[in-house]
N, C-alpha and C positions, 0 to 999 in steps of 0.2 A: 746321736740330740741330745740336749738339755732338755729339763721337764720345761725351763723357761719357754725355751725356746720352740719346745710341740704348741705350748701354749697359744704364743706371738700367732704363729702359724698358723694354726688351728682359726685365731679369732680375723684373719686375714682371708681364711677362706669363705668363713661364715658370713664378714660384711660383703663378698662378692654376690652374695645369692642373691638376684633381686627380687622383690614380693613381685615386681610388675616391671612390662618394660614397654616404653615410649619412642615408634620409630617417625621420622618422617623421610623426606626425601629431596636431593639436592637440586634446586630450582635453576640456580642459574651460578655460575663463576667469573669472577673477576679482579684481577690482582690477585690483594689478600684477604678478599672478601667472597663467601660463599655464601648464599641464599638458600632459605631453608623451608620446605612446604610442609607443612602436616603434623607438625607438632603440640600444637593449638593449646590451651591452658597449660599445659607445662615446661612450655618455654618460658624461660624466665631470667631476666638479666645476672649476668654473672657463672648461670649454669655451664654444666663442661658434655660432649658430648663427642660420639665416636664416629667419624666418617669411615665409607666402608668398610668398617670394621679393624682400620689399621693407624686413623690419625687421630690424635685427638686436638679439639677445638674447643673454644670459648665463646659463647652467645655475649654478644655485646651491645644488639640492638632488637629490640622488639615489636613490627607495626604488623596489626591484625596476625593473620596467619601467615606470618615469613619473617625470619628469625636470621638476624645478620650472626655469621659466624666469622673467626680468626682461630688460624691454625697454629698449634704449639711445634710448629715445623713447619711444612710446604704443602700445598694442594696438587703438586705432582701426581700423577696418574689417578687420579678423581674424574668420575664423569657425570652427567645427567643423569638426574634416576638412582644415583648410588644413596644405597640404605643409611640414616642419621639415627642413631642409635641414642637416646638420653642417658647419663651415664651417674653423674652425681650434681653437688649443689656447687661444688667449686674446687675439686683440690683436697677435702679435708683431710690430716694428717694426724700419726696416732703417736708422736715421741715419747721417748723411753732413755733414759737418763744411760742405756747403754751404746746411746747415739754419741757418747763422749769421746774424742780420737778418731770422728769417721769423716768422710767426705761427699755429702750429698749430692743429687742435683735439687733442680728448683719444685719438684713435687716430694721432695724428700727420701730421693729413692739413693741407693750406692750408688758409687760410679765407681768402686771396684767389685770383684766378685763373691766376695762374702758377703751372708745373710746375713740381714738387719732384723732385730724384734721392733717388737712393734707395741708400744704400751696401751690399756684399756680407756683411754679416753681421747675423745676426739676435742681436736683444737684446730678451728678455721684459722686458714692463713687469714683471708680477711674478717678480722674482728672489731668491734667495737672497743675503742681504748675508755679506761677506768673511770667512773665518773668524780667528777672535779673535789667534793666533797666525802670522797671517800678514800683518797689518798693522804697517806703520809708526807712530811715536810721531808725535805733533803736532809740526806744525814749526815753525819762527819766529813772532815778534808783526806781526798785521796792522796796517796805519796805518789807519781809518778815516776819521782828521779829523774824528771827531764828539767832539766834548771829552770829555762825560761818560762814553762808551766807551771811547777810550782811554786814559784817567786810571784809569777805577773798575771796570770789566769787559772788560778787552781779549780782542780775539779774534786766536786763533793758526790757521793754519793746517791744515786738518783737521779744526776745532774744526766743532761741532754747537752753536748756539746759540738758543733761544726767542725771543720776541718777545711778554709776554702782555699785552696789553688788554682794556679793555672798547670797547664800539662809539665812534666818534669822539673817542677819546683819541692818534690821531695816529699809531697803527700803520703805514699805510700810505704816508705823508709820510716816516717814519723808514727802514721800506722801499728808498722810493725814494732817498734818500741814501748810503744802504749799498750799493747798484744802483749809483751812480754813480761813486764814491768808494771803494770798497772796493778794495785791491790785488788782482785774479783777472786770468786769462789771456781766460777766457771767462765768460759767466753764461747759467745755465735757470731761470726764472722760470714757475714754475707758477700761475696765478691760480683755485685752487678755488672755486667759488661766490661768485663776486665779483660785481657789478651789472654788468652791460653795459655803459651808458654810462661805466663807470671805466676799460673798456681803451684805447680810443682816446685819452685821459686820461694815463691811465699813459704810453701809448708817446711822446707827441708833446710831456706839460709834462713829466714827470719821468723818464721815461728819454733822450730827448732822439735826433738822429739818430746821434749819434758813440754813444751806449749802446746805441743797439737794434743799432746793425752787429756788436755782440760779444756779444748778446742771441740766444737763442732762445726764446720766449714760450710756454708748451702754455695753454690756455684754456677752460674748460667755468663757462656762467654758470651764475648762480643759478636759473634756470627749468629747465634741463638736469636729467634724470632722475639718478635717488641714483647709478646703475653708470658712466654719463659722468662725473660730477662726483670717483668712487673712482677711475676708470681717467687722469682727467688728472693725478692725482699722482703715480701708476706709470710714466706715460709720460716725466713732467717727468727723475723720477730714472732712467728710462732712457738718458733722452738725455746725461744729468749724466754715468753710468759709461762712455758710450759716448766722451766726451770725454774724461774721465779717463784711458783706453786710450787714447788718445793721447798722452797725457803732458803734460798740460793741468792749469794748474790752474782749475778750477771753483765758481764760485762759486752754487750751486743755493739758490733762495728759493722756500718754500711758500707762500700765502697762502689759505687758513689751512688749520693740521692740523685744528681743530676741524668746518672742514665737512665734511672729508674721513672724520671722525668719525662728524659727524652721516649722512652717506651711508652709512656703513657700518652704522650701526644700521637704517636705514630698510628696509635689504635685508635684515638679520637676521631682521628681525620680519616681511618677509614672507616669509621663509622658515620661519618659525615658530617660530625661538628666543626664549625664555623673555627677557624684559626684567628687568634686572639695577638696577645704581644707577644712578638716576637715568634711567631708561629704557635705558640703553644696554644694548647686548645681549654678551655671552662675547666674540666676533669681535672686538667695538670692541678688545678690551684686548690681542687677540692679532695684528690687525693693524699696530697703533702702533707696535712693537719691531719688525717685520717693514721696516715703510717707513722710520724713522727710519734705523737700522740699515745701513742701504746705505749713506748718505753717510759722510763721514770720512776718514781717512788711507787711502790707498792701498795695496794689496800689495808688499812690501818686495821686487820685483822693477826691473830696469832699465826706464827707459822709461814708467814708470804714475807719473801726478801724481794730483791730490788732489783731494777733495768737499769743501770749506768750506759748511757748508747754515748760514740762517739759517731758521728754522720762526716763521711766528707763529700765536699761539692766542687765539683770539676766548673772554672768562672770559666766563659765562655768570652775568650780573646785578652785575658786577664782584668775586665771587665767586673769587679766585685758591686757593681749595682745591676746587673743582669736579673730580667725577670726570675730566674732560680732563687740563685745567691738573695737577693734580694726577700723573696716569700720567705724560703728558709731559715732567713736571718731573723726572722719576725718571730718565727716559731720555736726558736730552740731557746737555751737558760745561758747561752753565751758562744763567744766562734774565734777559732785560733787563724790568724791570716797569714798565708805564706808570701814573700815577697821575694820576686824574683829577681829585682834588684838587689836583696841583700844572699840570694843565691848566688848570684855571678860571681855577687865580693868574695864567696868562700866560706861565708857565715854556716853552719847546717846546726839543728833543725834551721830555716832560715826564717822564722816568724818576726812579724812586724808587732813589738811588742806595745809601741802607740795605737794601733788600729785595732790588737785582740780584748775585748773582754770577756770577763768571766761575770755572769750575772752572782754566783754564788757569791760574790764580795760584797761589803766589806766584811760582813760578819766572820767567814769560815780564817777567816788571819787572826791568828794573836796579836796583842796591840803590838810591841816589839815589831813584828814581821811586816804589821801595819806601813808602821812608821819607817821601817826599812823600804817595802817597796812604793810608796810615795813619794819619800824622797828619790829613791830612783829613777821613777817615773817621771818627776819632776825635769831634772838634770838632763837625759836623754830625748825630751820633749824640747829642751833648750836651746840643745847643742845641735837637731834636727832643723831647729828656727834660724840655726847661724849657718846652718852648713854649708850652702850657695853664700854668703858673705865671705865667708871661710876663702871658700875655693876660687872664687873671683879676685882675692884681696883688699877687698871693702873692710875685713876688720883683721887689727893686727894685737896676737896674744899681747897683754897687757890694758887692752880697754876696758874691761869689767872683772870686778877678782872673778865674782860667780861666773860668768859665762867661759873666763879660763878652766874652771875645776869643772864643770858641764860637760862641756870638749873635752878635759882629762878623764873624767869619768867614762865615758862613750866610749873613747878607745879603749880603755881599762874593761870594759864591760862585754865591750863584744869581740873580745880574746876567750875571756871565761865561758860567754854564753855559748860560743861552740862546742860539740859536743860529737863524738861520733855515734855511730846506732852499737857499739857497744860498749860503750862509757854510760856509768849510771852514779850521782850523787845523792845524797838523802836531802832532803828539802832541808834539816837544820845545817847541815856544813854549803847550803848553798845562801842562805840566810846570813851567815858569818861570814862568809866571801864578801858577798855587797856590803856589809859594811863594814867588813875591813876597805873594800875599794872605793866607799864614800870618805874613808875617813884620808888615805891615800892621795883622795884628789882634793881635799881641800872643803869637802863639804861631812864635816863629823858632824853625828846625833848626838845631843843628849841625856843622860839619863832620865829627864822629864818628857823631853820625845818620845825616847822609846814606849816611855808608862803609857803615856796618852795615846799612842797611835798612832 
């Protein structure tokens, strides 16, 4: 055992020595809820307990001397009057740079049998976002080598972007492409409520050995309790904050925010909150900004890095205006919409360029890039406007020169923007090709237009 490992083990054992212990008793059990009496003033919202010395739970409500507890598991085998011991304030973790290349559970514990070293400093999973005036501005443009993103929805260092999609439209594949190709020092990935079989596929097929070596994965599968799924998103964010504080540029990816919100809804309903919009409880809409605002540019102090964040949103029934999608879109610095119709047409990534927005624009593009992007967007928008008329024969070629050019450009761009998950193209090559396609379609840009942007 190395000296570093020995010190880590000693720190863990020292933290486990309690100054004093507080015990209560199980008062009642019903569904997910368990009521505990006897914890007194020590019962605090978010505190963790051990029930019958084997099942971990969290305090979600306190009413006089009775605390309501939800499990990180099930209450199977728990009986009335069983002991309930207060164990900590909420699952604090002690991250370390040696966690890179590891797969962890929602509490920062390894999912393999190997020993995990812990760092000296505590990072609470539920930390407070940095103050607005303490933060830097977003940094330089990052090259993703994904054609549709680099040209139309660029990402800057410290930006927070959402990927909105229905099920089976290519959301996870796009996330894997970003993880492999975006320019970041380290990657933290939170798989929240994912299917268990997809975890190994994501590691071996999507990330690969090279990507995994600079990544930390935090996993809570769909079969785990809502508290565990919510905790996974918090823990992944706390690890990203630790790496940011070491001066690293961190790419944080949470898949998905929707399942985090669903977990919080289950917790809120069990704690007695009233359902509001589509059954979501008020705490869902309070917790979302607390989670999402923690990423972004670092504090304006020497030696601190940034967290560039990508969050996926699983839209309910392909309704991009449902409550969670609408709330998240209002918090983040841009959104990429994946469209089922485009996917069914065979173009991947199935990005709807007209509906996707990056709030880093227009300043992150150079003038020539901005001119090419604007001209391409206008042509694609005109084609979309005329698409139904062309389909029913109400518009025929030759009726308007600019419309004809837009239709031709849209056809050329559709083939160009199609990209296999293993393909990549630099941003310079992407803009050069788009410039050529505009010229080929009869929409050339003059030197003056390129210079003005």
